[in-house]
C-alpha positions in Angstrom: 112.3 52.3 -17.1 116.0 53.2 -16.9 116.9 56.7 -15.5 120.2 58.5 -16.0 121.6 59.2 -12.5 124.9 60.9 -13.3 123.4 64.1 -13.9 125.0 64.2 -17.5 122.2 65.5 -19.9 124.6 65.4 -22.9 123.1 63.3 -25.5 124.3 59.8 -26.0 126.8 59.4 -28.9 125.6 57.3 -31.7 128.3 54.9 -33.0 129.5 55.7 -36.4 132.7 56.3 -38.3 133.6 58.1 -41.4 134.2 55.8 -44.3 137.6 57.4 -44.9 138.3 55.8 -41.3 136.2 52.6 -41.7 138.1 49.3 -41.9 137.1 46.6 -44.4 135.2 44.3 -44.0 134.1 45.0 -40.6 134.0 48.8 -39.6 132.6 47.9 -36.1 133.9 45.8 -33.2 131.4 42.7 -32.2 130.0 43.0 -28.9 126.7 43.2 -27.0 124.0 43.5 -29.7 120.7 45.4 -30.2 117.9 44.3 -32.4 115.9 47.5 -33.7 111.9 47.0 -34.3 112.4 46.9 -38.0 111.2 43.6 -38.8 110.5 43.4 -42.5 113.3 41.3 -43.4 112.4 37.4 -43.5 113.5 34.9 -41.1 113.8 30.7 -41.3 110.0 30.4 -40.8 109.1 32.6 -43.6 111.7 31.2 -46.1 110.6 27.7 -45.4 107.0 28.4 -45.9 107.9 29.1 -49.7 107.8 25.4 -50.3 104.2 24.9 -51.0 102.3 22.3 -49.0 105.3 21.5 -46.8 105.0 21.2 -43.0 107.6 22.7 -40.6 108.6 21.1 -37.2 110.8 23.1 -34.9 112.7 21.0 -32.3 114.2 23.2 -29.6 113.6 24.5 -26.0 110.4 26.0 -25.3 111.9 29.5 -24.7 113.3 29.7 -28.3 110.3 28.3 -29.8 108.3 31.6 -28.8 109.6 33.6 -31.6 109.0 31.2 -34.6 105.6 30.4 -33.0 104.6 34.1 -33.3 106.0 34.2 -36.5 103.8 31.3 -37.8 100.9 32.9 -36.2 101.3 36.2 -37.8 101.4 34.7 -41.1 98.2 32.9 -40.6 100.1 29.3 -41.3 100.0 27.7 -38.0 98.4 24.8 -40.0 101.7 24.2 -41.5 103.6 24.6 -38.4 104.4 22.4 -35.2 106.9 22.2 -32.5 108.7 19.7 -30.2 109.9 20.9 -26.9 113.3 20.1 -25.7 113.1 19.7 -21.7 116.0 19.3 -19.3 115.3 15.6 -18.7 115.8 15.0 -22.4 119.6 16.4 -22.0 119.9 14.2 -18.9 118.5 11.1 -20.1 120.3 11.1 -23.4 117.2 10.4 -25.5 117.5 13.5 -27.9 117.4 11.1 -31.1 114.3 9.4 -29.7 112.6 12.8 -28.9 113.1 14.1 -32.5 112.1 10.8 -34.2 108.8 10.0 -32.1 108.0 13.8 -31.7 108.0 14.3 -35.5 106.3 11.1 -36.1 103.6 12.0 -33.5 103.0 15.1 -35.1 102.5 13.6 -38.7 100.2 11.0 -37.3 97.9 13.7 -36.0 97.9 16.2 -39.0 94.6 16.1 -40.9 96.5 15.8 -44.2 99.7 14.0 -45.0 102.2 16.7 -46.1 104.5 15.8 -49.3 107.3 17.5 -47.5 108.4 17.9 -43.9 111.2 20.6 -42.7 112.7 19.6 -39.6 114.4 22.4 -37.7 117.1 21.4 -35.0 118.8 24.0 -33.0 122.0 24.7 -31.0 121.4 22.1 -28.3 121.6 19.3 -30.9 124.9 20.3 -31.8 126.1 20.9 -28.3 125.1 17.3 -27.2 126.5 15.6 -30.6 123.1 14.4 -31.7 123.3 12.0 -34.5 121.2 14.0 -37.1 122.0 11.7 -40.0 120.3 8.6 -38.0 117.4 10.7 -37.2 116.7 11.6 -40.9 117.4 8.1 -41.9 114.9 6.5 -39.6 112.4 9.3 -40.4 112.8 8.4 -44.1 112.3 4.6 -43.3 109.3 5.2 -41.5 107.4 7.8 -43.9 108.9 6.7 -47.5 106.0 9.0 -48.9 107.4 12.1 -47.1 110.3 14.2 -48.4 112.4 15.2 -45.2 115.2 17.9 -45.1 117.2 19.2 -42.5 117.0 22.8 -41.3 118.6 24.8 -38.5 117.7 27.3 -35.9 121.0 27.8 -34.6 122.5 31.2 -33.5 126.1 29.6 -32.8 126.2 29.4 -36.8 125.9 33.3 -37.4 129.6 34.1 -37.1 131.4 31.2 -38.9 130.8 29.0 -42.0 127.3 29.2 -43.7 125.0 31.3 -41.8 121.5 30.0 -41.0 120.1 32.2 -43.6 122.3 30.6 -46.3 121.5 27.2 -45.1 117.9 27.9 -45.2 117.9 29.1 -48.7 119.8 26.0 -50.0 117.4 23.8 -48.4 114.7 25.2 -50.2 116.0 22.8 -53.1 117.2 19.8 -51.4 113.6 18.4 -51.8 113.7 18.5 -55.6 113.7 15.0 -57.3 116.1 14.4 -60.0 114.4 14.4 -63.6 115.1 15.0 -67.3 116.4 18.2 -67.8 115.3 20.6 -70.5 117.3 23.1 -72.3 114.2 25.3 -72.6 113.9 25.8 -68.9 115.7 27.9 -66.3 115.0 28.4 -62.6 115.8 31.6 -60.4 116.6 30.3 -56.9 117.4 31.8 -53.6 115.0 34.7 -53.3 112.3 35.3 -50.8 110.4 37.7 -53.2 109.5 37.2 -56.7 111.8 38.4 -59.4 110.2 41.7 -61.0 108.7 40.7 -64.6 110.5 44.0 -66.0 114.0 43.0 -64.6 116.8 42.3 -67.0 117.1 38.6 -66.7 113.2 38.2 -67.1 113.7 40.1 -70.4 116.5 38.0 -71.5 114.6 35.0 -70.6 111.5 36.0 -72.6 113.6 36.9 -75.6 115.2 33.4 -75.6 111.9 31.7 -75.3 112.8 30.1 -72.1 110.5 28.8 -69.5 111.1 30.3 -66.1 110.8 28.6 -62.7 110.8 30.4 -59.4 109.8 29.0 -56.1 107.8 32.1 -55.2 105.4 31.2 -58.2 105.0 27.4 -57.3 101.4 27.0 -56.4 101.5 23.5 -55.1 104.2 20.7 -54.5 104.1 19.3 -58.0 104.8 22.7 -59.6 107.6 23.0 -57.2 109.1 19.6 -58.3 109.1 21.0 -62.2 111.8 23.3 -61.3 114.2 20.2 -61.4 113.6 20.3 -65.0 115.9 23.6 -65.3 119.1 23.1 -67.1 120.5 26.6 -65.5 119.9 27.8 -61.9 120.4 31.7 -61.6 121.0 33.3 -58.3 121.4 37.0 -57.6 121.0 37.1 -54.0 124.6 36.7 -52.2 123.2 34.4 -49.6 121.8 31.8 -52.3 125.1 31.3 -54.2 126.2 28.5 -51.8 122.9 26.7 -52.4 123.2 27.2 -56.3 126.4 25.4 -56.0 124.8 22.6 -54.1 121.9 22.4 -56.6 124.6 22.1 -59.4 126.4 19.3 -57.7 123.2 17.3 -56.9 121.0 17.7 -60.0 123.8 18.5 -62.6 122.3 21.7 -64.0 124.6 24.9 -64.4 124.6 27.4 -61.6 125.1 31.0 -62.5 125.5 33.6 -59.8 124.8 37.0 -61.2 126.0 40.1 -58.9 123.3 42.7 -58.0 124.7 46.1 -59.1 124.1 49.6 -59.5 126.7 50.4 -61.8 126.0 50.4 -65.6 129.3 48.9 -66.6 129.1 46.3 -64.2 125.4 45.4 -64.9 126.4 45.2 -68.8 129.4 42.8 -67.7 127.0 40.6 -65.5 124.5 40.5 -68.5 127.3 39.5 -70.9 128.2 36.6 -68.4 124.7 35.3 -67.9 124.2 35.5 -71.9 127.4 33.2 -72.3 126.0 30.7 -69.8 122.7 30.6 -71.5 124.2 30.1 -74.8 126.6 27.3 -73.6 123.9 25.4 -72.0 120.6 26.1 -73.7 121.7 26.6 -77.3 123.3 23.3 -77.8 122.4 21.4 -81.0 122.6 17.7 -82.1 120.6 17.7 -85.3 119.6 20.1 -88.0 116.1 21.1 -86.4 117.9 21.9 -83.1 120.9 23.8 -84.5 118.4 26.3 -86.1 116.6 26.6 -82.9 119.9 27.1 -81.1 121.3 29.8 -83.6 118.0 31.6 -83.3 118.1 31.4 -79.4 121.7 32.6 -79.3 121.0 35.5 -81.7 118.0 36.5 -79.3 120.0 36.3 -76.2 123.0 38.5 -77.6 120.5 41.1 -79.0 118.5 41.3 -75.8 121.8 42.0 -73.9 122.4 45.1 -76.3 119.0 46.4 -76.2 118.7 46.1 -72.6 121.9 48.0 -72.1 120.9 50.7 -74.6 117.6 51.3 -73.1 118.6 50.9 -69.5 121.2 53.5 -69.7 118.9 55.9 -71.1 116.2 55.2 -68.7 118.8 55.6 -65.7 119.6 59.0 -66.9 116.2 60.2 -67.0 115.2 58.8 -63.8 118.2 60.1 -62.1 117.5 63.7 -63.3 113.9 63.6 -62.5 114.6 62.4 -59.1 117.3 64.8 -58.1 115.1 67.6 -59.4 112.4 66.9 -56.9 114.5 65.9 -54.0 117.4 68.4 -54.3 119.8 68.5 -51.5 117.3 66.5 -49.0 119.6 64.2 -46.7 119.5 60.5 -47.9 120.2 57.7 -45.7 120.4 54.0 -46.7 120.7 50.6 -44.9 121.7 47.3 -45.7 118.2 45.4 -45.6 117.1 47.3 -48.6 119.5 45.6 -51.2 122.9 43.5 -51.1 124.8 46.5 -52.3 124.1 49.4 -50.0 127.4 51.2 -50.9 127.1 50.6 -54.4 123.6 52.6 -54.1 125.4 55.3 -52.1 128.1 55.6 -54.7 125.5 55.9 -57.4 123.6 58.5 -55.6 126.5 60.6 -54.6 128.2 60.4 -57.9 124.9 61.9 -59.4 124.4 64.9 -57.2 122.2 63.5 -54.1 122.9 64.4 -50.6 123.8 60.9 -49.0 124.7 61.3 -45.5 124.5 57.8 -43.7 124.7 54.2 -44.6 123.5 51.8 -41.8 125.4 48.5 -42.0 127.2 46.2 -39.7 129.6 44.9 -42.2 130.6 45.7 -45.8 129.7 43.0 -48.4 132.5 41.8 -50.3 130.7 42.9 -53.6 131.1 46.3 -52.3 134.7 46.3 -52.0 135.3 48.5 -55.1 132.5 50.9 -54.0 134.0 51.2 -50.6 137.3 52.3 -51.9 135.9 54.9 -54.2 133.7 56.4 -51.7 136.7 56.5 -49.3 138.5 58.6 -51.7 135.9 60.8 -53.2 133.3 61.2 -50.2 135.3 60.6 -47.2 132.9 62.3 -44.8 130.0 59.7 -45.6 129.1 58.1 -42.2 128.8 54.6 -41.6 126.7 53.5 -38.7 126.0 50.0 -37.1 122.4 48.7 -36.5 123.2 46.3 -33.7 125.6 48.2 -31.6 123.9 48.5 -28.1 124.0 52.3 -28.1 122.0 52.4 -31.4 118.9 51.8 -29.1 119.0 55.5 -28.5 119.5 56.5 -32.1 115.6 57.2 -33.0 115.3 59.5 -29.9 118.5 61.2 -30.5 118.0 61.9 -34.2 114.4 63.1 -33.6 115.7 65.5 -30.8 118.3 66.9 -33.0 115.7 67.6 -35.9 113.3 69.3 -33.6 116.1 71.7 -32.3 116.9 72.7 -35.8 113.3 72.9 -37.0 114.2 70.4 -40.0 111.2 68.7 -41.4 108.7 70.9 -39.8 105.1 70.5 -41.2 104.8 68.3 -44.3 108.1 68.8 -45.6 110.6 66.0 -45.9 113.4 66.1 -43.3 115.3 62.9 -44.4 114.5 60.4 -46.9 115.4 56.8 -45.8 116.0 53.9 -48.0 115.2 50.9 -45.9 113.1 50.0 -42.8 116.3 50.2 -40.4 117.2 53.6 -41.7 113.6 54.9 -41.4 113.6 53.7 -37.9 116.9 55.2 -36.7 116.1 58.5 -38.5 112.6 58.4 -37.0 111.3 59.4 -40.5 108.0 58.6 -42.1 109.5 59.4 -45.6 111.2 56.0 -46.5 111.3 53.4 -49.2 109.7 50.4 -47.6 111.6 47.5 -49.5 113.5 44.7 -48.2 116.1 42.1 -49.8 116.2 44.1 -53.2 112.3 43.7 -53.7 112.9 41.3 -56.6 114.6 44.2 -58.5 117.9 43.4 -60.7 120.1 45.2 -63.0 119.1 48.5 -64.8 115.3 48.0 -63.7 116.6 48.0 -59.8 118.0 51.6 -60.6 114.9 53.0 -62.2 112.6 51.5 -60.0 114.5 52.7 -56.9 114.3 56.2 -58.3 110.6 56.0 -58.6 110.4 54.6 -55.0 112.5 57.4 -53.7 110.2 59.9 -55.4 107.1 58.3 -53.9 108.8 58.3 -50.6 109.6 62.0 -51.0 106.0 63.0 -51.7 104.0 60.4 -49.6 104.7 59.8 -45.9 104.0 56.4 -44.5 103.3 55.3 -41.0 106.8 53.9 -40.3 106.2 52.9 -36.5 103.2 50.7 -37.9 105.0 49.4 -40.9 108.4 48.4 -39.6 107.1 46.0 -37.2 105.5 43.8 -39.5 107.6 40.6 -39.9 108.5 39.3 -43.3 107.5 42.2 -45.9 105.7 40.4 -48.6 105.4 37.0 -47.2 101.9 36.7 -48.0 103.2 34.8 -51.0 103.7 31.8 -48.8 100.0 31.3 -47.8 99.1 28.6 -50.1 
C-alpha cells in the first residue's frame, strides 16, 4: 500500500477541463495510462466468439495470454479457445512461422470436433520480428482445406495509428463469409457485439419493406452465419464497424451503408432518409412486370415508414424527456463514452432539455460529435470533461465519495448523482447508474426514448455497482452457442 509522506493532506486534483477550454479531438495529453475496474465493454475474445462454432487460437507470450484465458474462462467457452505460447528461444531460433503453423495444427488435431472456422490471433511480437503471416495462413489453408481461417490480432501497438484492434476484429467477423448469390430481399446489420433492438428505427423500416434481416448475434450455427452472404445491403451504425463494412462491400459486392448514431431528431431524420435511399436503390430494382410491382410497393413502404417513424418518434421523445425530467429534476447527471458512440450528443440533448449534466468522461472526442462539441462550448461552457485513462483517475472514486460525504449529498436512499455508463458510475462511486455498453443495440428515436426509461429506472432503483462493473463483456452470453 502506498502512503503519502509529504504531509500534504489536500485531495488529489482529478484531471479535467471545461469544454470551453477543451481542444478537439484530443482534450487530454497522452501519457501513463490507468484502467478502471469497469469491464463491461467487449474485448477481442468476446467479439470473435460471435462467429458460431468457430475456434479461437491465441499465439503470444505467456504473460499476455493470462487476460484472454481468463476472459474465455469467464464466458464458459474454454472449449472454443486454445493458446500457443511464444518463448524466448522461438525468437532466437527464428522458427516463429513454424511455431504458429505446427502449434495451430497440433491444436486442431487434438480437438474432439473439427471446427468449421479457426480464428488465429497473432501479437505484436510477430510484427516486431517480421513474421510472414501470409505464408502462415496459406500453409494452414493447404493443410486444412475444410476449415476457414482468418487473421486476427492482439496487438497493442496498433491502438494509436491505423485501424485499431477493435476495428480489425469487427471486420474479421465477416471475412469468413463465402460468396453466394445475393438477394434483394435480404439485408445484414454488421459490426455490433450486441443485437439490434427490435423496436429500433431500422428494424421498423426493414419490416415495413418485407426484408429478411441477418445479424451475427442471432446466428445459431455456422450455416446460418454463412447465410449472411446473401444480403444485398450491409448496414453498420457502430463507428468501429464502418471499415469492416467497406471491406465486405469490396469483397462480396453488396452495398455498405453506414448510418450515424445520433440523439438529434433532425439528424435522425436525415439518416433515415439516406438509409431509405440506399434500400430503394438496391432492393427495389425491377427487370420484369412482376418485379416492378413488388419494387414499387416496397419503395412506397420504405418512404412511408420514414415519415411514420419520424412523426411517432418526435412525439415519443417529447413525452419521455418531460417524464424523466419531472422525476430526476436537478439531480447531477454524468455520462461516459462506453454507454454509446455519441456521449457529447447525449449531453447536448439532456442539457438543452433542462437536465443538470455536470460531467462527461471520455479520452477523445469522436468525429461525429464535432457539431455537438461546438454547440456545447458555446452554450454550456462549464460542462466538465474528464479522462478515463489518466493515471490520476485512480483516485477519482475515492475523492468523489469523500466530497459527497462532506456535503451529505445522496444520504439515505436518495440519488446523489445519476451516472450513464459503467465508467461514470465507478468514478462517481454511485449505485444509481444505467448499466449499458456500446449503445445496447439502440438506434434512432428508440435510442432516445429507451435511454430515458433507463434513466428513470436507474434513479429509482439502485444497483450493486462494484459487483456489476467488474463483469467482463456485458451481454456476452449470446456467444455461448
